[in-house]
N, C-alpha and C positions, 0 to 999 in steps of 0.2 A: 843629705842636706841637714842643716841645723834643726833642732827641735823647735816647734812653734811655741809661742808664749803659753798657749793653753796646755800643750803637752808638758812643758816645763813645770807649770803650776801643779799639775796632776802628779808628775813624777817626783817632785820635791816632797809633796805630802806623803806619798807612799814610801819614799826613801827614808823620811824621818821616822815613820812607823817601823821600818825594818831596822834601822840603826839603833833605835831605842830598845831593841830586844837583846842587844849585846853589851857586855861591860866595856869592850873596846870597839870603837867605831870601825876600825879596819877589819874586824872579824865579819863585818857585814858585806864584804866584797862579793862573795859568790852569789848571794841572793840579789844583790844590786845588779849584777851582770844579767841575771835572769830577768830582772825588772826592765832594764833597758832593751833587752831582747824582745820582751813582750810588746814593746812599743813599735819597733821597726821590723821585727822578724829575724834580726841578727844583731850582733854587737858591732856597731859602727864606730868610727873614730869619735864622733860626737858623743856616743854612749860611753866610751872609755873616758873621754874628757870629763863628762858629767860625774862618773864614779870617782875619778881622781880628785876633782875639786871638793866633793863632799867629804871624802875620807882623808884629805890632807896628804896624799901620796902622789907620785908622778904617774903620768900616762903610760910611761914605759913599764912601771911596775904592774899596772892594771893589765896592759897588753900581755905581759909575761904569764899572768894567771889565765886570761881569756884564751890564749893560744895553747895552754897546757890541757885544758879540759875540753873534750870533744863535743860536749853538749852545747857549747857556745859556737855559733857559726860566724864566719867572717864575710859572708855574703847572704843576701836574702834567701831564706828557706822557703819551701813550698807551704801552702796553707795546711797541707797534711804531709808531714815528714815521715817517709817510709824507710825504716831501717831493717835490712835483711841480715839475720845472723848467719855468718859464714865461718864461725868457729867450729872446732873439731866435729862435734856430734851433728850439729845442724848441717855442716858441709857434707858429711857422709850421707845424711838423710835427704840431701837435695838442695841445700841452701845456695850453693854455687850456681846450680841450674836455674833456681828462682831468680837470683840476681841478674844472671845473663838474660833471662827472658824479659825481665822488667826494663833493663837498659834498652833493649831492642824495641820493646812495646812503647816505651815512653819517649824514645829518641834522645836519650841523655848520654853524656860521656861516662863510660864505665870506669874511668881511671881518675885518680886525684886523691887528695888528702881528706881526712874525716871532718875537717873544719869547714870545708867548702860544700855548699849545697848544690847538687845537680838537679835542676828543676825543669819540669815539663814546660812546654811553650806557653801553656795557659796559666802557669804559676800555681796550679792546684796541688801538684805532687812533687815533692823532693825525694831523692833516692840516695841512700848511702849504705855502705856495709857497716855493721856494728859487731862489736865483740860480744862474748857470751852474755846472754840475757837472763841466765839462771832459770831457764825454763826448758831444760834438756828433756824433761819427761813429755814435752809436747813438740819435740823437734820434727821438722824444721819450723822455726817461728819467725814471724815478722812483727815489728812494733810500728804502730802508727801513732805519732805524738806520744810515745811511751806507753801505749796500751797494747796488750798482747793479742795476736791473732795466731792461733795454734794449728799444727799439723797441716801446714800449707803445701801447695803444689804450684808448679808454674801456671797452670790453668786457674786455680783459685786466686793466685796473686794477681794475675791480669784482671780477673773479674773484680777483685777488691779495688784496684786503682781506677778501673773504669767507673765503678760506683762512686768513688770519691770525686772524680772529675765531673761526673754527671750531677752531683749534688743529691744523690740518693742516700737514704739513711743507712748508716753503717754502724753496727753495734758490736763492740768487742765481746768475745765469748766469755771472758772472765773479768769484766770490768763494768763501768757505769752504763746507764742506758743511753747516754749521749756522748758521742765522740767529740772532744773539744778540738779546737784549731791549734796550730803550732804556737801562735801568740798567746792563746789562753793557757796552754800547757806551761809556757814560760812564766806566766803570771802565777800559776799555781806553785811552781817551783820557787818563785820568789817569796812564797809564804802566804799567798792570798787564795784560800780555798774556793771551790766553785759549788760546794754543797753536795758533791757526789762521792766523797771519800768512802762512805760506808756502803755504796751501791755494789752489787755484784757479789759472787761467792768469794769467800776468803781463800779457798783452795778448790781445785778441780779434782775429779776422780783419780786421774793419773798421779797426782801429787800425794794422794792418800793411800796408795796401794800398800806401802810398807806398814802404815798404821793399821790398816784392816787385817793384814797378815798377822801382825803381832797380837791383835785382839783375838783372831780366830784360833791362834795357837797358844794363847795364854802367856805370851812372852812379856816380860817386864824388865825395866832397867834395874841394874844391880843396886842394892841398898847403899846409901852413903857410907863410905869407909870400907866397903867389901873389897876383898882381894880376889 
């Protein structure tokens, strides 16, 4: 449905802020798509029309971008969008079993494309497969609204989504103290922070093993220009 007058006023103010950060207005398309997604939970036809009108391009051009990047959804996502990594290492470590367990537990369609959100009946949890999250040292990993949950199992994954659906506090092991919603995450990606950027550790122990080994053995990088 079309944006309300109140929503349009708010979106136009935020969009002006975003566009003003770029030397060319059309460079603002990606954050603008996140902005409209933060309003509805996905990029709707009205959202694409809004972006096109502001940037002086066609709705088809906007749709071409929105349909290319998998972070933009073409149907309403869950309040908490759960992405299960099933790329090589996570798959070997149990990612496929986790995804299968969650599709059965949530009663959602296990098939489909990455732009479409398969959402539990209560609208709380959306489920999707995701490509490598660059957290292989904690495989298998799940992301909830782009925050990491490490070393998962089918049982811990089911417990996680049950906690999300019940409204219990869920805290990422390597992230902020409060897990944001999908719409809030989209607004952050549009460029409006929530004050939690510096929360949580910058790296976990598994990520630092190589550094610790280097320190223990006195290993150093070659000097500049060394052969």
